PDBQT receptor file of N, H, CA, C and O in Angstrom, charges set to zero:
ATOM      1  N   MET A   1       1.743  -5.755  17.002  1.00  0.00    +0.000 N 
ATOM      2  CA  MET A   1       0.880  -4.537  16.115  1.00  0.00    +0.000 C 
ATOM      3  C   MET A   1       1.380  -4.946  14.970  1.00  0.00    +0.000 C 
ATOM      4  O   MET A   1       2.530  -5.318  14.740  1.00  0.00    +0.000 OA
ATOM      5  N   GLN A   2      -0.180  -4.809  13.737  1.00  0.00    +0.000 N 
ATOM      6  H   GLN A   2      -1.115  -4.506  13.923  1.00  0.00    +0.000 HD
ATOM      7  CA  GLN A   2      -0.022  -4.691  12.631  1.00  0.00    +0.000 C 
ATOM      8  C   GLN A   2      -0.716  -3.502  12.264  1.00  0.00    +0.000 C 
ATOM      9  O   GLN A   2      -1.464  -3.087  13.149  1.00  0.00    +0.000 OA
ATOM     10  N   THR A   3      -0.680  -2.782  11.128  1.00  0.00    +0.000 N 
ATOM     11  H   THR A   3      -0.073  -3.119  10.409  1.00  0.00    +0.000 HD
ATOM     12  CA  THR A   3      -0.747  -1.590  10.425  1.00  0.00    +0.000 C 
ATOM     13  C   THR A   3      -0.914  -2.521   8.872  1.00  0.00    +0.000 C 
ATOM     14  O   THR A   3      -0.151  -3.172   8.158  1.00  0.00    +0.000 OA
ATOM     15  N   LEU A   4      -2.216  -2.183   8.858  1.00  0.00    +0.000 N 
ATOM     16  H   LEU A   4      -2.835  -1.654   9.438  1.00  0.00    +0.000 HD
ATOM     17  CA  LEU A   4      -2.647  -2.253   7.329  1.00  0.00    +0.000 C 
ATOM     18  C   LEU A   4      -2.263  -0.487   6.582  1.00  0.00    +0.000 C 
ATOM     19  O   LEU A   4      -2.000   0.577   7.144  1.00  0.00    +0.000 OA
ATOM     20  N   LEU A   5      -2.379  -0.818   5.262  1.00  0.00    +0.000 N 
ATOM     21  H   LEU A   5      -2.592  -1.682   4.805  1.00  0.00    +0.000 HD
ATOM     22  CA  LEU A   5      -1.670   0.685   4.169  1.00  0.00    +0.000 C 
ATOM     23  C   LEU A   5      -2.401   0.031   3.202  1.00  0.00    +0.000 C 
ATOM     24  O   LEU A   5      -2.249  -1.176   3.016  1.00  0.00    +0.000 OA
ATOM     25  N   LYS A   6      -3.380   0.866   2.400  1.00  0.00    +0.000 N 
ATOM     26  H   LYS A   6      -3.504   1.847   2.551  1.00  0.00    +0.000 HD
ATOM     27  CA  LYS A   6      -3.416   0.457   0.865  1.00  0.00    +0.000 C 
ATOM     28  C   LYS A   6      -2.957   1.544   0.361  1.00  0.00    +0.000 C 
ATOM     29  O   LYS A   6      -2.680   2.640   0.848  1.00  0.00    +0.000 OA
ATOM     30  N   THR A   7      -2.863   0.716  -1.613  1.00  0.00    +0.000 N 
ATOM     31  H   THR A   7      -3.088  -0.175  -2.009  1.00  0.00    +0.000 HD
ATOM     32  CA  THR A   7      -2.106   1.631  -2.163  1.00  0.00    +0.000 C 
ATOM     33  C   THR A   7      -2.122   1.197  -3.245  1.00  0.00    +0.000 C 
ATOM     34  O   THR A   7      -2.080   0.012  -2.915  1.00  0.00    +0.000 OA
ATOM     35  N   THR A   8      -2.154   1.166  -4.549  1.00  0.00    +0.000 N 
ATOM     36  H   THR A   8      -2.188   2.128  -4.818  1.00  0.00    +0.000 HD
ATOM     37  CA  THR A   8      -2.849   0.790  -5.541  1.00  0.00    +0.000 C 
ATOM     38  C   THR A   8      -1.518  -0.534  -6.308  1.00  0.00    +0.000 C 
ATOM     39  O   THR A   8      -0.483  -0.314  -5.680  1.00  0.00    +0.000 OA
ATOM     40  N   GLU A   9      -1.283  -1.563  -7.223  1.00  0.00    +0.000 N 
ATOM     41  H   GLU A   9      -2.124  -1.742  -7.733  1.00  0.00    +0.000 HD
ATOM     42  CA  GLU A   9      -0.211  -1.927  -7.131  1.00  0.00    +0.000 C 
ATOM     43  C   GLU A   9       1.095  -0.889  -7.927  1.00  0.00    +0.000 C 
ATOM     44  O   GLU A   9       2.293  -0.691  -7.724  1.00  0.00    +0.000 OA
ATOM     45  N   GLU A  10      -0.034  -0.365  -8.997  1.00  0.00    +0.000 N 
ATOM     46  H   GLU A  10      -1.007  -0.526  -9.161  1.00  0.00    +0.000 HD
ATOM     47  CA  GLU A  10       1.746   0.829  -9.200  1.00  0.00    +0.000 C 
ATOM     48  C   GLU A  10       2.319   1.125  -8.206  1.00  0.00    +0.000 C 
ATOM     49  O   GLU A  10       3.368   0.572  -7.877  1.00  0.00    +0.000 OA
ATOM     50  N   ARG A  11       1.747   2.068  -7.514  1.00  0.00    +0.000 N 
ATOM     51  H   ARG A  11       0.895   2.517  -7.782  1.00  0.00    +0.000 HD
ATOM     52  CA  ARG A  11       2.604   2.642  -5.902  1.00  0.00    +0.000 C 
ATOM     53  C   ARG A  11       3.591   1.330  -5.033  1.00  0.00    +0.000 C 
ATOM     54  O   ARG A  11       4.749   1.406  -4.623  1.00  0.00    +0.000 OA
ATOM     55  N   HIS A  12       2.613   0.170  -4.963  1.00  0.00    +0.000 N 
ATOM     56  H   HIS A  12       1.671   0.109  -5.296  1.00  0.00    +0.000 HD
ATOM     57  CA  HIS A  12       3.485  -0.845  -3.850  1.00  0.00    +0.000 C 
ATOM     58  C   HIS A  12       4.918  -0.752  -3.896  1.00  0.00    +0.000 C 
ATOM     59  O   HIS A  12       5.601  -0.591  -2.884  1.00  0.00    +0.000 OA
ATOM     60  N   PRO A  13       5.361  -0.849  -5.014  1.00  0.00    +0.000 N 
ATOM     61  CA  PRO A  13       6.946  -0.456  -5.354  1.00  0.00    +0.000 C 
ATOM     62  C   PRO A  13       7.166   0.100  -4.398  1.00  0.00    +0.000 C 
ATOM     63  O   PRO A  13       7.589  -0.539  -3.435  1.00  0.00    +0.000 OA
ATOM     64  N   ALA A  14       6.964   1.477  -4.309  1.00  0.00    +0.000 N 
ATOM     65  H   ALA A  14       6.620   1.997  -5.091  1.00  0.00    +0.000 HD
ATOM     66  CA  ALA A  14       7.650   2.938  -3.941  1.00  0.00    +0.000 C 
ATOM     67  C   ALA A  14       7.353   2.847  -2.550  1.00  0.00    +0.000 C 
ATOM     68  O   ALA A  14       8.169   3.457  -1.860  1.00  0.00    +0.000 OA
ATOM     69  N   LEU A  15       6.085   2.054  -1.676  1.00  0.00    +0.000 N 
ATOM     70  H   LEU A  15       5.422   1.558  -2.237  1.00  0.00    +0.000 HD
ATOM     71  CA  LEU A  15       6.216   1.751  -0.619  1.00  0.00    +0.000 C 
ATOM     72  C   LEU A  15       6.699   1.044  -0.068  1.00  0.00    +0.000 C 
ATOM     73  O   LEU A  15       7.401   1.397   0.879  1.00  0.00    +0.000 OA
ATOM     74  N   GLU A  16       6.560  -0.189  -0.378  1.00  0.00    +0.000 N 
ATOM     75  H   GLU A  16       5.989  -0.476  -1.148  1.00  0.00    +0.000 HD
ATOM     76  CA  GLU A  16       7.577  -1.185   0.144  1.00  0.00    +0.000 C 
ATOM     77  C   GLU A  16       8.872  -0.996   0.494  1.00  0.00    +0.000 C 
ATOM     78  O   GLU A  16       9.270  -1.442   1.570  1.00  0.00    +0.000 OA
ATOM     79  N   ALA A  17       9.791  -0.251  -0.433  1.00  0.00    +0.000 N 
ATOM     80  H   ALA A  17       9.469   0.111  -1.307  1.00  0.00    +0.000 HD
ATOM     81  CA  ALA A  17      10.947   0.727  -0.338  1.00  0.00    +0.000 C 
ATOM     82  C   ALA A  17      11.011   1.357   0.727  1.00  0.00    +0.000 C 
ATOM     83  O   ALA A  17      11.435   0.862   1.771  1.00  0.00    +0.000 OA
ATOM     84  N   TYR A  18      10.457   2.940   0.562  1.00  0.00    +0.000 N 
ATOM     85  H   TYR A  18      10.113   3.342  -0.287  1.00  0.00    +0.000 HD
ATOM     86  CA  TYR A  18      10.357   3.311   1.676  1.00  0.00    +0.000 C 
ATOM     87  C   TYR A  18      10.010   2.454   3.673  1.00  0.00    +0.000 C 
ATOM     88  O   TYR A  18      10.570   2.644   4.752  1.00  0.00    +0.000 OA
ATOM     89  N   LEU A  19       8.887   1.590   3.255  1.00  0.00    +0.000 N 
ATOM     90  H   LEU A  19       8.432   1.436   2.378  1.00  0.00    +0.000 HD
ATOM     91  CA  LEU A  19       8.629   0.637   4.457  1.00  0.00    +0.000 C 
ATOM     92  C   LEU A  19       9.763   0.006   5.350  1.00  0.00    +0.000 C 
ATOM     93  O   LEU A  19       9.693  -0.124   6.572  1.00  0.00    +0.000 OA
ATOM     94  N   LEU A  20      11.027  -0.440   4.391  1.00  0.00    +0.000 N 
ATOM     95  H   LEU A  20      11.084  -0.335   3.398  1.00  0.00    +0.000 HD
ATOM     96  CA  LEU A  20      12.189  -1.291   4.685  1.00  0.00    +0.000 C 
ATOM     97  C   LEU A  20      13.022  -0.807   4.376  1.00  0.00    +0.000 C 
ATOM     98  O   LEU A  20      14.046  -1.481   4.267  1.00  0.00    +0.000 OA
ATOM     99  N   GLN A  21      13.066   0.709   4.040  1.00  0.00    +0.000 N 
ATOM    100  H   GLN A  21      12.234   1.257   4.129  1.00  0.00    +0.000 HD
ATOM    101  CA  GLN A  21      14.300   1.713   4.298  1.00  0.00    +0.000 C 
ATOM    102  C   GLN A  21      13.992   2.309   5.771  1.00  0.00    +0.000 C 
ATOM    103  O   GLN A  21      14.956   2.275   6.536  1.00  0.00    +0.000 OA
ATOM    104  N   ALA A  22      12.930   2.786   6.219  1.00  0.00    +0.000 N 
ATOM    105  H   ALA A  22      12.147   2.814   5.598  1.00  0.00    +0.000 HD
ATOM    106  CA  ALA A  22      12.351   3.495   7.432  1.00  0.00    +0.000 C 
ATOM    107  C   ALA A  22      12.074   2.874   8.603  1.00  0.00    +0.000 C 
ATOM    108  O   ALA A  22      11.820   3.443   9.664  1.00  0.00    +0.000 OA
ATOM    109  N   HIS A  23      12.124   1.670   8.405  1.00  0.00    +0.000 N 
ATOM    110  H   HIS A  23      12.330   1.207   7.542  1.00  0.00    +0.000 HD
ATOM    111  CA  HIS A  23      11.279   0.298   9.507  1.00  0.00    +0.000 C 
ATOM    112  C   HIS A  23      12.741   0.425  10.865  1.00  0.00    +0.000 C 
ATOM    113  O   HIS A  23      13.935   0.678  10.706  1.00  0.00    +0.000 OA
ATOM    114  N   PRO A  24      12.359   0.280  11.468  1.00  0.00    +0.000 N 
ATOM    115  CA  PRO A  24      13.955   0.178  12.541  1.00  0.00    +0.000 C 
ATOM    116  C   PRO A  24      14.420  -0.861  12.808  1.00  0.00    +0.000 C 
ATOM    117  O   PRO A  24      15.277  -1.085  13.664  1.00  0.00    +0.000 OA
ATOM    118  N   TRP A  25      13.765  -1.798  11.916  1.00  0.00    +0.000 N 
ATOM    119  H   TRP A  25      13.070  -1.615  11.221  1.00  0.00    +0.000 HD
ATOM    120  CA  TRP A  25      14.147  -3.752  12.164  1.00  0.00    +0.000 C 
ATOM    121  C   TRP A  25      14.841  -3.927  10.984  1.00  0.00    +0.000 C 
ATOM    122  O   TRP A  25      14.667  -3.099  10.090  1.00  0.00    +0.000 OA
ATOM    123  N   ASP A  26      15.671  -4.945  10.799  1.00  0.00    +0.000 N 
ATOM    124  H   ASP A  26      15.812  -5.618  11.525  1.00  0.00    +0.000 HD
ATOM    125  CA  ASP A  26      16.142  -5.892   9.764  1.00  0.00    +0.000 C 
ATOM    126  C   ASP A  26      15.318  -6.321   8.994  1.00  0.00    +0.000 C 
ATOM    127  O   ASP A  26      15.628  -6.086   7.826  1.00  0.00    +0.000 OA
ATOM    128  N   ASN A  27      14.506  -6.786   9.103  1.00  0.00    +0.000 N 
ATOM    129  H   ASN A  27      14.254  -6.977  10.052  1.00  0.00    +0.000 HD
ATOM    130  CA  ASN A  27      13.866  -7.581   8.178  1.00  0.00    +0.000 C 
ATOM    131  C   ASN A  27      12.191  -8.091   8.756  1.00  0.00    +0.000 C 
ATOM    132  O   ASN A  27      11.670  -9.161   9.072  1.00  0.00    +0.000 OA
ATOM    133  N   PRO A  28      11.702  -6.471   8.661  1.00  0.00    +0.000 N 
ATOM    134  CA  PRO A  28      10.005  -6.041   8.699  1.00  0.00    +0.000 C 
ATOM    135  C   PRO A  28       9.690  -6.800   7.947  1.00  0.00    +0.000 C 
ATOM    136  O   PRO A  28      10.233  -6.999   6.860  1.00  0.00    +0.000 OA
ATOM    137  N   GLU A  29       8.390  -7.576   8.565  1.00  0.00    +0.000 N 
ATOM    138  H   GLU A  29       7.949  -7.415   9.447  1.00  0.00    +0.000 HD
ATOM    139  CA  GLU A  29       7.502  -8.161   7.796  1.00  0.00    +0.000 C 
ATOM    140  C   GLU A  29       6.451  -7.145   6.753  1.00  0.00    +0.000 C 
ATOM    141  O   GLU A  29       5.392  -6.734   7.226  1.00  0.00    +0.000 OA
ATOM    142  N   VAL A  30       6.810  -6.830   5.462  1.00  0.00    +0.000 N 
ATOM    143  H   VAL A  30       7.670  -7.164   5.078  1.00  0.00    +0.000 HD
ATOM    144  CA  VAL A  30       6.119  -6.082   4.195  1.00  0.00    +0.000 C 
ATOM    145  C   VAL A  30       5.348  -7.060   3.651  1.00  0.00    +0.000 C 
ATOM    146  O   VAL A  30       5.914  -8.153   3.627  1.00  0.00    +0.000 OA
ATOM    147  N   CYS A  31       3.759  -7.026   3.008  1.00  0.00    +0.000 N 
ATOM    148  H   CYS A  31       3.298  -6.139   3.027  1.00  0.00    +0.000 HD
ATOM    149  CA  CYS A  31       3.803  -8.099   2.684  1.00  0.00    +0.000 C 
ATOM    150  C   CYS A  31       2.111  -7.623   2.018  1.00  0.00    +0.000 C 
ATOM    151  O   CYS A  31       1.225  -7.321   2.818  1.00  0.00    +0.000 OA
ATOM    152  N   ALA A  32       1.847  -7.615   0.463  1.00  0.00    +0.000 N 
ATOM    153  H   ALA A  32       2.567  -7.861  -0.187  1.00  0.00    +0.000 HD
ATOM    154  CA  ALA A  32       0.931  -7.685  -0.249  1.00  0.00    +0.000 C 
ATOM    155  C   ALA A  32       0.046  -8.516  -0.257  1.00  0.00    +0.000 C 
ATOM    156  O   ALA A  32       0.425  -9.686  -0.218  1.00  0.00    +0.000 OA
ATOM    157  N   VAL A  33      -1.769  -8.191  -0.320  1.00  0.00    +0.000 N 
ATOM    158  H   VAL A  33      -2.076  -7.240  -0.351  1.00  0.00    +0.000 HD
ATOM    159  CA  VAL A  33      -2.434  -8.704  -0.279  1.00  0.00    +0.000 C 
ATOM    160  C   VAL A  33      -3.370  -8.059  -1.218  1.00  0.00    +0.000 C 
ATOM    161  O   VAL A  33      -4.072  -7.140  -0.796  1.00  0.00    +0.000 OA
ATOM    162  N   PRO A  34      -3.475  -8.516  -2.692  1.00  0.00    +0.000 N 
ATOM    163  CA  PRO A  34      -4.304  -7.913  -3.413  1.00  0.00    +0.000 C 
ATOM    164  C   PRO A  34      -6.064  -7.792  -3.524  1.00  0.00    +0.000 C 
ATOM    165  O   PRO A  34      -6.471  -8.923  -3.257  1.00  0.00    +0.000 OA
ATOM    166  N   ILE A  35      -6.736  -7.277  -3.685  1.00  0.00    +0.000 N 
ATOM    167  H   ILE A  35      -6.406  -6.358  -3.901  1.00  0.00    +0.000 HD
ATOM    168  CA  ILE A  35      -7.892  -7.210  -3.733  1.00  0.00    +0.000 C 
ATOM    169  C   ILE A  35      -8.448  -7.422  -4.995  1.00  0.00    +0.000 C 
ATOM    170  O   ILE A  35      -8.334  -6.554  -5.861  1.00  0.00    +0.000 OA
ATOM    171  N   SER A  36      -9.001  -8.406  -5.191  1.00  0.00    +0.000 N 
ATOM    172  H   SER A  36      -9.093  -9.111  -4.488  1.00  0.00    +0.000 HD
ATOM    173  CA  SER A  36     -10.014  -9.259  -6.222  1.00  0.00    +0.000 C 
ATOM    174  C   SER A  36     -11.129  -8.425  -6.589  1.00  0.00    +0.000 C 
ATOM    175  O   SER A  36     -11.566  -7.711  -7.491  1.00  0.00    +0.000 OA
ATOM    176  N   ALA A  37     -11.405  -8.942  -5.265  1.00  0.00    +0.000 N 
ATOM    177  H   ALA A  37     -11.050  -9.523  -4.532  1.00  0.00    +0.000 HD
ATOM    178  CA  ALA A  37     -12.987  -8.008  -5.738  1.00  0.00    +0.000 C 
ATOM    179  C   ALA A  37     -13.281  -6.632  -4.520  1.00  0.00    +0.000 C 
ATOM    180  O   ALA A  37     -12.575  -6.496  -3.521  1.00  0.00    +0.000 OA
ATOM    181  N   GLY A  38     -14.277  -5.845  -4.814  1.00  0.00    +0.000 N 
ATOM    182  H   GLY A  38     -14.851  -5.955  -5.626  1.00  0.00    +0.000 HD
ATOM    183  CA  GLY A  38     -14.747  -5.000  -3.558  1.00  0.00    +0.000 C 
ATOM    184  C   GLY A  38     -15.550  -4.028  -4.169  1.00  0.00    +0.000 C 
ATOM    185  O   GLY A  38     -15.777  -4.122  -5.375  1.00  0.00    +0.000 OA
ATOM    186  N   ALA A  39     -15.981  -3.168  -3.550  1.00  0.00    +0.000 N 
ATOM    187  H   ALA A  39     -15.796  -3.092  -2.570  1.00  0.00    +0.000 HD
ATOM    188  CA  ALA A  39     -17.457  -2.101  -4.289  1.00  0.00    +0.000 C 
ATOM    189  C   ALA A  39     -16.572  -1.144  -4.609  1.00  0.00    +0.000 C 
ATOM    190  O   ALA A  39     -15.865  -0.546  -3.798  1.00  0.00    +0.000 OA
ATOM    191  N   GLU A  40     -16.604  -0.884  -6.491  1.00  0.00    +0.000 N 
ATOM    192  H   GLU A  40     -17.178  -1.370  -7.151  1.00  0.00    +0.000 HD
ATOM    193  CA  GLU A  40     -16.011  -0.286  -7.005  1.00  0.00    +0.000 C 
ATOM    194  C   GLU A  40     -16.215   1.663  -6.437  1.00  0.00    +0.000 C 
ATOM    195  O   GLU A  40     -15.273   2.454  -6.484  1.00  0.00    +0.000 OA
ATOM    196  N   ARG A  41     -16.827   1.824  -6.230  1.00  0.00    +0.000 N 
ATOM    197  H   ARG A  41     -17.592   1.181  -6.192  1.00  0.00    +0.000 HD
ATOM    198  CA  ARG A  41     -16.369   3.293  -5.616  1.00  0.00    +0.000 C 
ATOM    199  C   ARG A  41     -15.433   3.286  -4.413  1.00  0.00    +0.000 C 
ATOM    200  O   ARG A  41     -15.057   4.388  -4.013  1.00  0.00    +0.000 OA
ATOM    201  N   TRP A  42     -15.112   2.465  -3.941  1.00  0.00    +0.000 N 
ATOM    202  H   TRP A  42     -15.417   1.570  -4.266  1.00  0.00    +0.000 HD
ATOM    203  CA  TRP A  42     -14.149   2.382  -2.698  1.00  0.00    +0.000 C 
ATOM    204  C   TRP A  42     -12.923   2.345  -3.268  1.00  0.00    +0.000 C 
ATOM    205  O   TRP A  42     -11.933   2.917  -2.812  1.00  0.00    +0.000 OA
ATOM    206  N   LYS A  43     -12.983   1.234  -4.933  1.00  0.00    +0.000 N 
ATOM    207  H   LYS A  43     -13.787   0.769  -5.304  1.00  0.00    +0.000 HD
ATOM    208  CA  LYS A  43     -11.878   0.971  -5.290  1.00  0.00    +0.000 C 
ATOM    209  C   LYS A  43     -11.546   2.304  -5.926  1.00  0.00    +0.000 C 
ATOM    210  O   LYS A  43     -10.410   2.755  -5.782  1.00  0.00    +0.000 OA
ATOM    211  N   GLN A  44     -12.349   2.886  -6.535  1.00  0.00    +0.000 N 
ATOM    212  H   GLN A  44     -13.272   2.519  -6.652  1.00  0.00    +0.000 HD
ATOM    213  CA  GLN A  44     -11.877   4.405  -7.149  1.00  0.00    +0.000 C 
ATOM    214  C   GLN A  44     -11.253   5.404  -6.379  1.00  0.00    +0.000 C 
ATOM    215  O   GLN A  44     -10.254   5.981  -6.808  1.00  0.00    +0.000 OA
ATOM    216  N   TRP A  45     -11.939   5.764  -4.855  1.00  0.00    +0.000 N 
ATOM    217  H   TRP A  45     -12.751   5.295  -4.507  1.00  0.00    +0.000 HD
ATOM    218  CA  TRP A  45     -11.925   6.380  -4.106  1.00  0.00    +0.000 C 
ATOM    219  C   TRP A  45     -10.283   6.080  -3.677  1.00  0.00    +0.000 C 
ATOM    220  O   TRP A  45      -9.413   6.936  -3.519  1.00  0.00    +0.000 OA
ATOM    221  N   ILE A  46     -10.132   4.473  -3.529  1.00  0.00    +0.000 N 
ATOM    222  H   ILE A  46     -10.840   3.778  -3.657  1.00  0.00    +0.000 HD
ATOM    223  CA  ILE A  46      -8.459   4.306  -3.184  1.00  0.00    +0.000 C 
ATOM    224  C   ILE A  46      -7.682   5.179  -4.506  1.00  0.00    +0.000 C 
ATOM    225  O   ILE A  46      -6.785   5.942  -4.146  1.00  0.00    +0.000 OA
ATOM    226  N   HIS A  47      -7.888   5.128  -5.554  1.00  0.00    +0.000 N 
ATOM    227  H   HIS A  47      -8.616   4.508  -5.846  1.00  0.00    +0.000 HD
ATOM    228  CA  HIS A  47      -6.745   5.100  -6.667  1.00  0.00    +0.000 C 
ATOM    229  C   HIS A  47      -7.244   6.442  -6.695  1.00  0.00    +0.000 C 
ATOM    230  O   HIS A  47      -6.635   6.780  -7.710  1.00  0.00    +0.000 OA
ATOM    231  N   ASP A  48      -8.047   7.737  -6.281  1.00  0.00    +0.000 N 
ATOM    232  H   ASP A  48      -8.542   7.463  -5.457  1.00  0.00    +0.000 HD
ATOM    233  CA  ASP A  48      -8.143   8.502  -6.917  1.00  0.00    +0.000 C 
ATOM    234  C   ASP A  48      -6.921   9.641  -5.105  1.00  0.00    +0.000 C 
ATOM    235  O   ASP A  48      -6.391  10.748  -5.004  1.00  0.00    +0.000 OA
ATOM    236  N   VAL A  49      -7.078   8.524  -4.250  1.00  0.00    +0.000 N 
ATOM    237  H   VAL A  49      -7.508   7.625  -4.332  1.00  0.00    +0.000 HD
ATOM    238  CA  VAL A  49      -6.240   9.521  -3.102  1.00  0.00    +0.000 C 
ATOM    239  C   VAL A  49      -5.402   9.117  -2.918  1.00  0.00    +0.000 C 
ATOM    240  O   VAL A  49      -5.122   9.377  -1.748  1.00  0.00    +0.000 OA
ATOM    241  N   VAL A  50      -4.318   8.276  -3.572  1.00  0.00    +0.000 N 
ATOM    242  H   VAL A  50      -4.545   8.065  -4.522  1.00  0.00    +0.000 HD
ATOM    243  CA  VAL A  50      -3.427   7.501  -3.491  1.00  0.00    +0.000 C 
ATOM    244  C   VAL A  50      -2.598   8.134  -5.385  1.00  0.00    +0.000 C 
ATOM    245  O   VAL A  50      -1.641   7.382  -5.571  1.00  0.00    +0.000 OA
ATOM    246  N   MET A  51      -2.689   8.912  -6.321  1.00  0.00    +0.000 N 
ATOM    247  H   MET A  51      -3.467   9.522  -6.170  1.00  0.00    +0.000 HD
ATOM    248  CA  MET A  51      -2.823   9.295  -7.165  1.00  0.00    +0.000 C 
ATOM    249  C   MET A  51      -2.223  11.227  -6.694  1.00  0.00    +0.000 C 
ATOM    250  O   MET A  51      -1.164  11.830  -6.873  1.00  0.00    +0.000 OA
ATOM    251  N   GLU A  52      -3.550  11.603  -6.061  1.00  0.00    +0.000 N 
ATOM    252  H   GLU A  52      -4.409  11.113  -5.916  1.00  0.00    +0.000 HD
ATOM    253  CA  GLU A  52      -3.696  12.581  -5.615  1.00  0.00    +0.000 C 
ATOM    254  C   GLU A  52      -2.220  13.207  -4.683  1.00  0.00    +0.000 C 
ATOM    255  O   GLU A  52      -1.822  14.330  -4.373  1.00  0.00    +0.000 OA
ATOM    256  N   GLN A  53      -1.720  11.786  -4.467  1.00  0.00    +0.000 N 
ATOM    257  H   GLN A  53      -2.043  10.874  -4.719  1.00  0.00    +0.000 HD
ATOM    258  CA  GLN A  53      -0.145  12.502  -3.577  1.00  0.00    +0.000 C 
ATOM    259  C   GLN A  53       1.275  12.201  -4.087  1.00  0.00    +0.000 C 
ATOM    260  O   GLN A  53       2.373  12.428  -3.581  1.00  0.00    +0.000 OA
ATOM    261  N   ARG A  54       0.785  11.414  -5.663  1.00  0.00    +0.000 N 
ATOM    262  H   ARG A  54      -0.107  11.230  -6.074  1.00  0.00    +0.000 HD
ATOM    263  CA  ARG A  54       1.765  11.727  -6.651  1.00  0.00    +0.000 C 
ATOM    264  C   ARG A  54       2.720  13.420  -6.856  1.00  0.00    +0.000 C 
ATOM    265  O   ARG A  54       3.546  13.557  -7.758  1.00  0.00    +0.000 OA
TER     266      ARG A  54
C-alpha cells in the first residue's frame, strides 16, 4: 500500500519526523518528490491549507 501526502517544503521535516516516529515499522519508506511544475491555483491551495494547520 502507498499513501501520498502533500505538504510544503518548509513543513516536510516536521511531517517526516512524525511519520518516522509514529510508524510501526523500523524503517518505513518516507520520501519526498518535489513538484517542479503545476497549476498555480493548486499550488497556492496546498500552501494555504498547510499554513492553516500551523
